N, C-alpha and C positions, 0 to 999 in steps of 0.2 A: 379174191385173193390179191393180195397186195404184192406187187413185185418189189421185192426188196433186194437190195444188193448187200452182199455180205461184206462187212468191213473187217479186214484182216489187220489186227493190231500187232500181231507177232511179226516183227521185222526180220526175224531170223528165218522165217519160212522161205523167203526169196533171197538167198544169199548173194547171188550174182547182181541183182538189182541193187541191193544194199551196198555192196562193195563199190559199184560205180558212183553212187551218190556220195559215199564217204571219201572216195578217192578224189572226186571233183572238189568237194569242200576242202579236203586236205591240200590239194594242188593249188587251189585259189589262195588258201592261207599261206602256203609256202611262197607263192609268187608275190603276195602282198608283203610278206616278211622280207623277201629278198629285195624287192623294190624299196621298201622303207629303209632297210639296211644300206642299200646302195646310195640312196639320196642322203641319208644321215651321215654315212662315211664321207661322201663328197663334201657336204657342208662342214663336217668336222675338219677335214683336211684343208679346205679353203680358209676357214677361220683360224686354224692352227698356224697356217702359213702367214696369214695377216698379223696374228699375234706375235710371231717371231720377227716379222719385219718391224712391227711397232716397238718391240723390245730392243731391237738393234738400233732403231732410230733414236730411242730414248738414251741408250748408252752413248751413241755418237753425240747427241745434244749435250749430255752431261760432260763428255770429254771436251767438247768445244767450250762449254761454260768454264770449266777448270782452266783450259788454256787461255781463255780470254781474261779470267781473273788473274792468272799468273802474269800475263802480258801487261795488264793494267797496273799491277803492283810494280813491275819493272819500270814502266813508263813514269809512274809517280815518283819513284826513286830517282830516275834520271832527271825529271823536271826539277825536283827539289835540289839535286846536286847542281844543275845548271843555274838555278836561282841563286844559290849560295856563291857559286863561282863567278857569276856575271853581275851580281848586285852592285858592286862598286862601279863597274863600267856603265851600267844602266843609270845609276845615280849621276855619274859624270855627264852622260849624254842629256839626261833630263835637266841638269843645271845649266848646260850650254843652251838648250832650247829655251829655258826660262829666261836666261840672260838676253837671248835674242828676241824673245817675245815681250820683254819689259818695255813699257811705253815711255821711252826717254823724252819724247816730245812733250807729253803730258806732264812729266816730272819737271822738266826745265821751265815749262810755262807756269806751273805752280810756284816754283822757286823764284822766277822773275817777278811774279805778282807780289810775292812777299817782301821784296826789297824796296826800301824807301828810295825816293828819287836821288838822294844825295849819296847813296851807298852803292858799293859794287863788290863782287866776289873776287878775292885775290887767288884762292886755290880751292880745289874741290876734289875729294877722294871718296867715291861711292863704293860700296860693296854690298852685294845681295846676301842677306842672311838666311832667308828661307823662301818659300814659294812666292810670296808676294810682298815681302818686306825688304826695304833698302835701308842700310845703315850708312850714314853720310857724315863725313868730317869736312868742314869747310872753314875758310878764313874769310872774314868779311871786313871791308874797310868802311867805317862810318865817320861822319863829321863829329857826332856827339853821342853821349850815352842815351839821349832821347831817341836818336835814330836806331840805336841798337835795341832799345825797348820796343820801339814800333815794329822792328823786324821780328822780334820774338812774338809779339801779339799777332802779327800777320801769319807767321808760321803756325801758331796755335789755331787760328781761324781757318787755315787751309788743311787742318787735320794732320799736321806733322806732330810727332810725339817724341817723348824722351829727350826734350831739348835741354842741353846742358852747355853752359859756357865754361870752357876748360882753361882759358887763359886770355889775357889782354895785354897788348903793348901799344905804344904810341910811336908812330914812325917819325922821320925827320920833317915831314910836311905837316905834322900835327894831326893826322888822321888816327882814329882809334882802330887798331887791328884786333879783332876778336876771333878766337878759335872756338867754333861751335860744333857740338856733336848732336845729331838729330836722326830720328827714324822717320821713314816715309813708307806708308803702306798703300799700294795701288789697289784700285777697285777692279775686280775681275768680272 
């Protein structure tokens, strides 16, 4: 005889034992569900809070950008108004600086080089016409027309430009007095 155990497939025959098993499974599932819900809620609350902070930060950044753009427009308008208002004063100061920075020594040295030995300057009236150009009216006393022509050739050689003789007279000593208009551009 074979000793066999009888396998009872009917779970309903032992109700109390079946209830404990199902209660245990149900309890474990409920605890797992509660733990999952707790951690999911905690994660949800944390990320929702961070999302709200991020949205608030974005709103603040957008407000700062708009304020900065408004300030930039205001400053641009003020700068343009100041440029319009102060342009004449700035131009005046720049012209004074230019007049002070013009190399008069170099100019007079070039002018002296251009004069023939027998000629001399009677009068000189310079005026700066732009950044580096000098307009000059001068009266020169020469012994003869040949000295005057030599002066003009020397001025051309020294890169004086727009040379025009505007009048000639002869003084009581016999010298030829010539009014000459000339332009001189300095090298910067």
